[in-house]
N, C-alpha and C positions, 0 to 999 in steps of 0.2 A: 418781257412780253406778257400782255394781259391774256385772260381767258377769253377765247373767241366765242365759245358757247358752253352752256351747262346742260348736260344730258343725264337723265336718270332712267335706266332701263335694266334689262336682265344682265347686261354686260358693262354697266357703268363702273364697276370695280376695276376695269381696265383703262379707264379714261386717263389715268396718270401716265400711260405709256405713249410717247410721241408716235410710235409705229401705228397705233390705232387711228390716228388722224388721217393716215394715208389709205385706210380701208375703202373709203368711198370716193377716192380721187384717183382713178386709174389714168395712165399706167403707173404702177408702183413697183419698185424693185423688191420690196418686201412681200407684196401680194400680187405677183403678175397674173395669177390665175383668176383674180377677181376682176380682170378687165373684160371678161366674157360678156358679150352683149345680152345673153339670155338670162343673166342674173338680175333680179330686181334689186333696187338700192337697199331695201329693208333687210335683204338676206345677206348683204355683203358684210355687215357688222358682225353678224353671228358667225359666219365662216372665218372672218378674221380672228375672232376670239378663239375659235377652235385651233387655228394654226398657232397662235401665241402659246396656248396651253400645251400643244403637242411639242413645241420647241423647248419648253421647260422640261417636259418628260424625257426628251432625248438629249438634254444638255446642250441645246443649240440656241438658247435665248440670246446669247451674245452674238451669234452669227446672224440672227434675225434682226437684231438692233443695228448691226453693221450694214446689213442690206438696206436698212432705212436711212443710212447716212452717218451713223455713229461709228467711226473707224476704231475708236479706242475700245469699243465693246469686244473686239476680237481677243483682247487680253483677259477677258473675263474668265474666272475659274469657276466651273460648275462641276460639282462632285457628286451629283445624283441625289441631292436632298429632296427635290420635288418628286422624283420617281419613288423614293423611299416612302414619302408621305402617302402617295397614291396606293402603292402596294400594301402598306400597312392598313390603311382604311379599307381596302378591298378585302384583305384577309379577315378583319373583324366583321365586316358586313356578311361575307359568305359563311363564316364559321368553318368547322371541319367537315361539314357534310350538308347536302341539301336533298330532301326527299319529298316526293309528291304524296300528299295526304288528302284523301276524300272523306268528307264529313260522313260519319256513321259507320265507316269501315271498321273502326276499332271495336264495334259491338258484334261483329259477325261470328266470333268464336264463343259468345256467351251461350248459356243453356237456353235462354229465351231471348234471342236476338230481336232488336227493334225492327219494325217494318222497313224494308228496302236495305237493311244492313248487309245482307248477303250480296245483293246486286252492287251495292256501293263498294264492297271489298273486291268484287270482280272488276269493276271499272278502275279501281285503284291499281290493281295488278296489271291491267292492260295499259294504263297510262305509264306505269313504271317500265313496262316492256318497251313501249314507244320511246320513252326517255333514253333507255339504254341503246336502242338502235340509232336514234338521232343524236347521240352524244350530248344530251341536254346539259349535263354538268359542265362540259367544255364550252358549249355555246353560252351558257349563263355567265361563266367566268369571262369569256371573251367580250360579251356585251356589257357586263357590269364594270369591267375595267375602263371601258370607254365612258360609261356613265359617271364613274367616280372622277375620272380625269377631265372630261369635257362637259359634264353635266347632263348629257343625253346619250341614249343609245336606241337602236331600232332592231326589232325582230320582225321577220316576214315569214309567214306560213304559206304553204302551197300544197295542194293535193297532187301526189305522184301516182298516176295510174299504173306505172311499172312496179313501184314498190308497194302499192296498195296501202299507203300511209301518208300522213302529212309530213312534209319536210320543213325544216327550220333553218333559216339563214340569218346571219347578223350583218347589218349594214352600218357603214360609217354614218354618224348623224349629219355629216356635211352633205350627204346625198339625199337627205330627207327634207321634203318641202310640202308641208300640209297646207291646204287651202281652206281658210276659214271664212264663213259668211258672217260679216259683221252685223248684219241685220237680224240674225237669229241667235238665240241663246243655245249654244251647242256645247255638249260635253266632249264630243269627238268630231273631227272633220268628216265631211262627206266625200272629199276628194283628196288624194295624196299622190304626190309625185316623188319618184326616186330618180334622180337625174345626175349625170356626171359626163365629163368630157372624155372623148376617146382621141388620143393624139394621132397626128399624121404618121402613117407608115409608108414610107416611100418604096420599100422593097415589095410590099404587097399592093402598092398602087392605091392606097386608101388615103383620103383627105381627112383633115381634122373635122370632127363631128361631135354632136351632143346626143346622148341617148337618154330617153325619158320613158320610164315605166310608170303608168298611171293606173291607180285603183280608184274607181268612182262608183258611188251609189246613185242609181237612177231608176226610172220606170222600166219595167220589163218590155213594154211596147211603147211606141211614141205617143199613141193616143191614150195610154193609161188604162186601157180596158183589160189587158191580160193580167191574170193573177196566178199565183202559185202557192201551194201548201208546202212548207218546209218541214222536214221530219222532226226538228226540235221544237216545233210549235204546232202540234196536231190540233186539228179543229179550227185553225185560223188561216186565212188566206192573206197573201201579201202581194202588193204591186211593185215591190222594190227588189232589185237585184244588184249585184256587184259586177262591174265590167272591167276587164283588163285590156290595156292598150300598151304595146311595146314598140317604140319607133325610134328612128334616128333622123337627124337633120344635119346637113353640111353647114359648118359655121359660116362659110362664105355666102350661103343663101339667106342668112338671117340679117334683117335690117334693124335699125334702131327702133326700140319700142317693142320688138317681138320678144318679150320675156318668156319665162318658163311656162306660164299659164296662157300665153298668147302665141305659141308657135304655129306657123301656118301649116295646116293639115294637108294642103295640096302639094307641099314640098317634103312631106314625110315619107320615109322608107320604112314600112312596117316589117317587123320580124316575123318569122314563120316557125311554128313548132315542128318537132320531129315528124309528126303525123301529117304535116302539110297545112295545118290550120293557121290562117293569118291572124296575128294578134292585134286586131283592130276592133275594139269594143267587144271582146270575147265575153260572153255571158258565163260567169263562174258558177252559177246556180247556188249562190249563197246570198244572204242579205246583210252582210257585214264586210268591213274592210279587214283583210287578214294581215294587218300591219299593227304592231304594238310599239308605241313610243314609250320608253322607260326614262324617267327623270331621276337624277340623283337626289334631289330635294323636292319638297312640296312646293310647286310654283306659287309665286305671289299672285294675288288677285288680278285677273286680267292678263296674266302671262301664261305661256304654255311650256316654257323652257326651264330646265333645272340649272343648278349652280354647281360648279366644280368644287371639290374638296380643297383645292388650292386658292379659291377665290379670295378668301379673307386674309390670306397670309402671303400673297404674291409679292407684296412690297418687302415683307420680311425675308423672303427668299432672295430678292435683289440685294438687300443689305448683307445677307449672309454670303452671297457670291462676291460682293465687293470686299468684304472683310477677308474672305479666303484669298482673294487676289492680293490684297495688301500683306497678308500673312506670308504668302509665297514669296513676295518681293523682300520682305523683312528677313525671312529665313535665309535668303541668299547672302545677305550681308552678315548674318550671324554665323553661318557656317564658313564663309570665306570673308573675314572682316576686312574693312578698309584699314590699311597700314600707313602710318606716318613715320618717315625716317628723317633723322637730323644727324648731320656729320657722318653720313655713310659714304664710302668709296664705291661708287656705282661702276659696273663694267661699261666700257665704251665700245660702241660699234665701230670697227675699224674702217668700214666703208663710208659711213656718214659722219663719223666723229661725234655723234650724239650719244648720250647715255641710253643704254638699253632699258626697255620696260621690264620691271620686276614682276615675277609671278609668285603669288602666295601658294605654296605647295609644300607637301611633306619633304623634309630634308633640305630645304632651301637655306643657304647660309649667306648672310650679308655682313661684310666686315664694317665695323663702326670705328670712328676715331675716338680719342680719349674723351671728348665731350659729346660724343654721339649718343643718341637714344632712339628707341622705337616705341611708338604709341599705337594702340589698336582701338578702333572705334567699337565700343560695345553696344550693340543694338538688341541684346537679349531682353532687356526690360520691355522694350516696345513690342517685341514678339510675344512675350508673356501676356501683355495687355490685349493684344489682338486675339490670342487664343482664349482668353477669358471672355472677350466679347463674342467669340463664336459660341461658347457655351451659353452665354446669356441669350443670344439670338435663337439658338436651338430650343431653349426653354420657353421663350416667348412664342415661337412658332408652334410648339407642341401645345401650349395653353390655348392660343387663339384658334387653332384648328380643331380644338376639343379632342384631339387624339391623345393628348396628355403625355408627359414624360414617362409615366408608368406604361402607357400603351406602346410608346416607341421603344421601350426597353432601356432608356437612358437614366432612369431614376436610380439613385444610389440606395441599395437595400438598407444601409445603415441609417438612412434618413426616415425610414418608416418604422415607427415604434411598435405597431401592432397590425394584425390583419385587418382590423376595422378601419384603421387609418389608411391602409392600402386600398380598401374597398371605397373609401371616400375619395381617394385620389383618382380612382377609375370612374367616378360618377359622371363627369362630363363625357367620357367615352361611351358609357352606357346610354346616355341621352342621345348622343350622335348616332349610334348604331340603331337605336329605337326609331329615331326620326327617318333615317335612310330606309329602313325596312318598311316603315309605314308608307313611305312614298311609293314603294313597289308592290305593296300588298294587293291592291285592286288590279294592278296591271297583270300580275300572274294569275290571280284567282278569278277575276271577273272577265278577263280578256284572253290571255294566252292559253290557259288550260281549257277554258270553255270553247275557244275556237278549235282546239285540237279535237275535242269530242264532236263538234259540229261538222268538221271536215270529214271525220270518219263516217258520220251519218250521211253527209251529202255524197260521199263516195260509195255508199251502200256496202261498207266493209262488213265482213262476217263477224258476228258477235256484238254489233253495235245497233241495237234496236232504236226505234224512234222514241221520242219523248224528251222531256226537259233534261238539260245537261246537269250532271251531278256537281255540286259545289266542291271544287278541288283547289288546293293551294300548294304553293311551294314552301315547305317547312324548313326554316333555317336552324342549324345547330347553334347552341349557345356560343357566344363569342368569347366568353371567359369560362374557366373550369367551374362546374357546378356539382360534380360527383364528389362529395366529401369523403366517401369511403376510398375512392381511387386516389384522391390527393393524400389522405392519411397513409395509404399503402406506399405511395411514392416517398413520403417523408421517412417512414420506417425503413424502407429499403436503402435510402440515401444515408440514414444515420448508421445503419448496420455496416455500410461500406466504408465508413470513416475509420 
């Protein structure tokens, strides 16, 4: 069968999988949720890619292929290699620790500190206290694992009047739908939807519905005459604010063509806050969208989405699973070989008069005639070849993912003649981690931590005066050991224990 169409986009590395051809043709057994009428066609391919990647992470790629019609895929052996790659890459990305660092705070303890150094140190301490209360380390790891696996993750900030601090939540990137204006050159969207389906609950009497949370930048007043001075930009007035809308629609009320950005507002059921405020274009009193989209890689020109760490090696993982399946089948005949008997006197079933089936088991005795013999089919050479192929595929996957065999811990120490050679072996991993951290640098520095400071200012929290936000960033610990004194101490200790 020839190729029906040739597509190059952010997910074209998945084009080889037949299951991706069903993503835009509902109903599909592999992607039943993509039959929702509120999803636009361009989003279906992205959500299908997320589901394929999640299936690899959960050792369910064979089940997904079987749902698409490949019954033989149910026999696929998946031993956690995809999840191991993701977790290993995540560990190197995060390092052993993450700390918030504010520029200039390191000079606060000097005899003659630089201007604003004392205030920078105070802001750094307050941000670290906020990080502790909001479990920032946990949230970052939660979001970054999704980014490493799926290519994208989403942070959402909100001011909590009860807690008197910004709250941080992590959303599945499959719930994230930014709206871009193709007629304008924009670095960030001016409207973002977070949307997902709520299943039917017969016990509670609730029908199936879709929930959409929208953050949108717009004019403070319809005529554009109203202005506002924000505390982070003293001396400057703005006509722009961010509005929040949180509503639900019954799926049965939606017609064809009423996609996520075109849902009928006259059929919306708006949610209400605990204080009774209806969430219908609620003015948040800020001039930015408190939503941060983190990509695993630097997007290609014209694209907004990241790429999974599994993207370039997914076919290698398929080959590895197929080889593991063959190896499992071969090991069965090696452990319990096929036996050929000649001249044997086989026991006869008295009821049927037919020879009984023989079982190869410990202690079994088969009487043979004078010219009888027994031959066993030796499949161990084939099993050895399959195991060698597994090692070859693992090395290939390690190299092409740039995590390297040294990074995965599968490199034989005897193959490394020196520490310099080991450092060279880790060079692709160093480049990979550097690229991944670069893709996140401005998302945490220019967006997330700046938004936290501005939400404190907007909430008029104590200790947060007006003025420009301090440049703060999330500092990652080194992904490989750099403390030579500590390494030397470990070597001496290990040598003394021998």
